C-alpha positions in Angstrom: -16.7 -8.2 18.4 -19.0 -11.0 17.3 -18.9 -12.3 13.9 -21.9 -10.5 12.5 -20.6 -7.4 14.0 -19.0 -4.8 11.5 -18.1 -1.1 11.1 -18.0 0.8 7.6 -14.5 1.9 6.7 -13.0 2.9 3.4 -10.5 0.5 1.8 -7.9 1.5 -0.8 -9.0 0.4 -4.2 -6.2 -1.7 -5.2 -6.9 -3.7 -1.9 -10.4 -4.4 -2.6 -9.3 -5.3 -6.3 -6.5 -7.7 -5.1 -9.1 -9.2 -2.5 -11.6 -9.7 -5.2 -9.2 -11.3 -7.4 -8.0 -13.7 -4.8 -11.2 -14.3 -2.6 -12.9 -16.7 -5.1 -9.8 -19.0 -5.2 -9.6 -18.8 -1.3 -13.6 -19.4 -1.2 -13.9 -16.3 0.7 -15.9 -13.1 0.2 -13.8 -10.0 -0.5 -14.8 -8.7 3.0 -13.7 -12.3 4.5 -10.4 -12.0 2.2 -9.8 -8.5 3.8 -10.3 -9.6 7.1 -8.2 -12.4 6.8 -5.3 -10.3 5.5 -5.7 -7.7 8.3 -5.7 -10.6 11.1 -2.4 -12.0 9.3 -0.8 -8.7 9.3 -2.2 -8.1 13.2 -0.5 -11.5 14.1 2.7 -10.6 12.4 2.8 -7.2 14.3 2.4 -8.7 17.6 5.1 -11.6 17.2 7.6 -11.0 19.6 10.1 -13.4 17.6 13.6 -12.2 16.8 12.8 -12.8 13.3 9.8 -10.6 13.1 11.6 -8.0 14.8 14.6 -8.3 12.3 11.9 -7.9 9.5 9.8 -4.8 11.0 13.6 -3.0 11.8 14.8 -3.6 8.0 11.2 -2.1 6.9 11.5 0.8 9.3 15.1 1.7 8.1 16.5 0.6 11.5 17.7 -2.7 10.7 19.5 -4.3 7.3 17.6 -6.2 4.6 21.1 -7.8 4.1 20.7 -9.7 7.6 17.4 -11.4 6.8 16.9 -14.8 5.2 15.3 -15.2 1.9 11.8 -15.7 3.1 12.0 -13.1 5.7 13.5 -10.6 2.9 10.2 -11.4 0.8 8.2 -10.7 3.8 10.1 -7.2 4.5 9.7 -6.6 0.8 6.0 -7.2 0.8 5.3 -4.8 4.0 7.4 -2.0 1.8 5.4 -2.7 -1.2 2.0 -2.4 0.5 3.3 0.9 2.3 4.4 2.3 -1.0 0.8 1.1 -2.5 -0.8 2.9 0.4 1.0 6.1 0.1 0.6 5.9 -3.7 -2.9 5.5 -3.3 -3.7 8.3 -0.6 -1.2 11.1 -1.1 -0.7 13.8 -3.6 2.6 14.1 -4.8 2.0 16.8 -7.5 1.5 20.0 -5.7 4.4 19.4 -3.2 6.5 18.9 -6.7 4.9 21.9 -8.4 5.5 23.8 -5.3 9.2 23.2 -5.2 9.5 24.4 -8.9 9.1 21.0 -10.8 6.7 20.4 -13.9 4.6 17.1 -13.3 2.6 14.7 -15.6 -1.2 13.6 -14.7 -4.1 12.1 -16.4 -7.0 14.3 -17.2 -10.7 13.2 -16.8 -10.6 11.8 -20.1 -7.5 9.9 -19.7 -5.0 11.8 -21.6 -1.7 12.5 -20.3 -1.2 16.1 -19.3 1.8 18.3 -18.1 1.3 20.7 -15.4 3.5 23.6 -14.7 4.8 24.9 -11.6 2.4 27.7 -11.9 -0.6 25.5 -12.5 -1.1 25.9 -16.3 -1.7 22.3 -17.9 -1.1 21.4 -21.8 -1.9 18.0 -23.4 1.0 15.7 -24.4 
């Protein structure tokens, strides 16, 4: 693909917000910052070094964080944080918890904290 070629895609709001904060400092547009991060991540995953394999093994729970050096541990934690943020932004945990009999809390459309019972009844807290 050439530099001008692009295809529309949905981005997690937290990624766009963070890119918006970092982009001006790095003298990039938000799109350029996200593309830069994507390319860095792609290179990390494509790397065949022992260190990268150890980092990815720790992240995927097939290796140990304790086997990593300080820099590698920071990288592994950043990858875990990114995966968690992605899950938190895209998954709906409440319905599963309520199906298991748990009460959950959420925000209503006005930003008020509400409690939702397993049966679906809600009350403002």
